[in-house]
C-alpha positions as CSV (number, residue, x, y, z in Angstrom):
1,X,137.9,114.5,93.2
2,X,137.7,110.7,94.5
3,X,135.6,111.8,97.6
4,X,133.2,113.5,95.6
5,X,132.7,110.9,92.7
6,X,132.4,108.5,95.7
7,X,129.6,110.4,97.5
8,X,127.8,111.0,94.3
9,X,127.6,107.1,93.8
10,X,126.6,106.6,97.3
11,X,123.8,109.0,96.9
12,X,122.4,108.2,93.1
13,X,122.5,104.3,95.1
14,X,121.1,105.3,97.8
15,X,118.5,107.0,95.8
16,X,117.7,104.4,94.0
17,X,117.1,101.9,97.2
18,X,115.1,104.3,98.2
19,X,112.5,104.1,94.9
20,X,112.5,101.0,95.0
21,X,111.4,100.0,98.2
22,X,108.9,102.2,97.9
23,X,107.8,100.9,94.6
24,X,108.0,97.6,96.2
25,X,105.8,99.0,99.5
26,X,102.1,97.6,98.8
27,X,99.3,99.7,98.9
28,X,96.6,99.5,101.7
29,X,93.8,98.0,100.4
30,X,89.9,97.1,102.8
31,X,87.7,95.1,102.4
32,X,85.8,96.7,105.9
33,X,86.8,100.2,107.5
34,X,84.6,101.9,110.2
35,X,86.2,104.7,112.0
36,X,84.4,106.8,114.2
37,X,83.8,108.2,117.6
38,X,82.7,105.0,119.2
39,X,84.1,102.4,116.6
40,X,87.5,101.6,115.0
41,X,87.5,98.7,112.6
42,X,89.7,97.7,109.4
43,X,89.8,94.5,107.7
44,X,92.8,94.3,104.8
45,X,91.4,93.0,101.0
46,X,91.7,88.6,101.5
47,X,94.8,87.6,100.0
48,X,94.6,83.8,98.8
49,X,97.6,81.6,100.3
50,X,96.5,78.3,99.0
51,X,94.1,76.6,96.0
52,X,94.1,73.0,95.0
53,X,92.1,71.6,92.4
54,X,91.9,67.6,92.1
55,X,89.4,66.4,89.7
56,X,86.0,68.2,90.3
57,X,87.1,69.4,93.7
58,X,88.8,72.4,94.6
59,X,89.8,73.9,98.0
60,X,90.8,77.4,98.6
61,X,92.5,79.4,101.6
62,X,92.6,83.4,102.1
63,X,93.3,85.4,105.2
64,X,93.3,89.3,105.7
65,X,94.0,90.8,109.0
66,X,91.8,92.9,111.2
67,X,92.2,95.4,114.1
68,X,89.1,95.5,116.1
69,X,89.4,98.1,118.6
70,X,93.1,98.1,119.0
71,X,93.0,93.8,119.2
72,X,94.7,92.2,116.0
73,X,93.6,89.3,114.6
74,X,94.2,87.4,111.5
75,X,90.8,86.1,109.8
76,X,90.6,82.7,107.9
77,X,88.1,81.5,105.6
78,X,88.5,78.7,103.4
79,X,86.2,77.5,100.7
80,X,85.6,74.2,99.8
81,X,83.4,73.0,96.5
82,X,82.9,69.4,94.8
83,X,80.5,67.6,93.1
84,X,80.6,64.9,96.3
85,X,79.9,65.3,99.6
86,X,82.7,67.4,102.0
87,X,83.1,67.1,105.4
88,X,82.0,69.4,107.9
89,X,85.2,71.0,109.7
90,X,84.4,72.1,113.4
91,X,87.0,74.6,115.1
92,X,86.4,75.3,119.0
93,X,88.5,77.2,122.2
94,X,91.6,74.9,121.6
95,X,92.1,75.1,118.0
96,X,95.5,76.7,117.3
97,X,97.3,78.3,114.6
98,X,101.2,78.8,114.4
99,X,102.7,80.7,111.6
100,X,106.6,79.9,110.9
101,X,108.8,82.4,110.5
102,X,111.8,81.8,108.0
103,X,114.1,83.2,111.0
104,X,112.8,80.1,113.2
105,X,110.4,82.4,115.2
106,X,107.0,81.0,115.7
107,X,103.4,82.6,116.2
108,X,100.6,81.0,118.1
109,X,97.2,82.5,117.4
110,X,94.1,81.5,119.5
111,X,90.7,80.5,118.5
112,X,88.5,83.8,118.9
113,X,85.3,81.7,119.0
114,X,84.2,79.1,121.0
115,X,82.1,76.3,118.3
116,X,82.3,77.2,114.8
117,X,81.8,75.1,111.7
118,X,82.0,74.8,108.2
119,X,78.5,76.0,106.4
120,X,77.3,74.3,103.9
121,X,76.1,76.1,100.6
122,X,74.3,74.2,97.6
123,X,75.2,75.7,94.3
124,X,72.4,74.0,92.6
125,X,72.8,75.4,88.9
126,X,76.1,73.5,89.0
127,X,75.0,70.8,91.0
128,X,78.3,71.2,93.8
129,X,78.7,71.4,97.1
130,X,80.3,74.5,98.8
131,X,81.6,74.8,102.4
132,X,82.4,77.7,103.7
133,X,84.4,78.1,107.0
134,X,85.0,81.6,107.9
135,X,86.5,83.0,111.2
136,X,88.9,84.7,113.3
137,X,92.6,84.2,115.1
138,X,93.9,86.3,117.9
139,X,97.6,87.0,118.5
140,X,98.9,85.8,122.1
141,X,102.2,88.0,121.5
142,X,102.3,91.5,121.5
143,X,106.0,91.6,119.4
144,X,104.4,91.3,116.3
145,X,108.3,93.3,114.6
146,X,109.5,89.8,113.2
147,X,106.6,89.5,111.7
148,X,107.1,93.0,109.5
149,X,110.5,91.7,108.8
150,X,110.6,88.1,108.1
151,X,108.5,85.8,105.2
152,X,106.0,83.2,106.8
153,X,107.2,79.8,105.3
154,X,104.3,77.4,107.1
155,X,100.6,78.0,108.8
156,X,99.0,75.2,110.8
157,X,96.1,75.1,112.6
158,X,95.3,72.2,114.9
159,X,92.2,70.9,116.0
160,X,89.5,68.5,117.0
161,X,90.9,65.3,118.1
162,X,94.8,65.5,116.4
163,X,93.6,67.4,113.0
164,X,95.6,69.5,111.2
165,X,95.8,71.7,108.0
166,X,99.4,72.9,107.0
167,X,99.8,75.2,104.4
168,X,103.4,75.8,102.8
169,X,102.9,79.7,102.0
170,X,104.5,80.1,98.4
171,X,106.7,83.7,97.2
172,X,104.2,84.0,94.5
173,X,100.8,82.0,94.0
174,X,98.9,82.9,90.4
175,X,95.3,81.3,90.6
176,X,94.5,79.6,87.9
177,X,90.8,79.4,88.5
178,X,90.0,82.7,90.0
179,X,92.5,84.8,87.9
180,X,94.6,86.8,90.9
181,X,97.8,86.5,92.5
182,X,99.6,86.9,95.8
183,X,102.5,86.8,97.8
184,X,101.3,84.6,101.0
185,X,104.7,85.0,102.5
186,X,105.0,88.3,102.5
187,X,101.3,89.6,103.6
188,X,102.6,90.3,106.8
189,X,105.5,92.4,105.6
190,X,102.9,93.8,102.7
191,X,99.9,94.3,104.6
192,X,100.9,94.6,108.5
193,X,100.8,98.3,108.3
194,X,97.4,98.7,107.3
195,X,95.8,97.8,110.7
196,X,98.3,99.4,112.7
């Protein structure tokens, strides 16, 4: 009788855990997807990983995951808005991105383009300057298992003459300005399955 009750309890908890796990899985949403005989390209929806507002200056960073003909890439987009001048940022072939996981592992990504600089997009209506940097990085490792299991707590981009951008990735980010929320530290856990 005890074994029967124990079995029922374990079965109940297994079913409960399985349903919670299924509920926690994020659905795959794509910004762009093409699949035919000659082209296979998928890019997940962009996820906000950073937002900063300082006076009249706003800074946003987004990432998405890409599978282009079997090559896994990370798309990085930085948008800066200000009523004053914004400096140009340029990445080159020596630019590297580092993803530090909570288990201590670091993934290195290499810049996919030789040279790219942020573009200036004037907003005449609001009298603000906008700078957009949109580029991609290739993974140098073939083993992505840790990315699927462990959160990323730090993302660093090293470029130019000792210049660096660092982002501490939060568990949850709620944007006041954009009205969206995201889970920056678990983007790979939630969405890597979408580009496999």
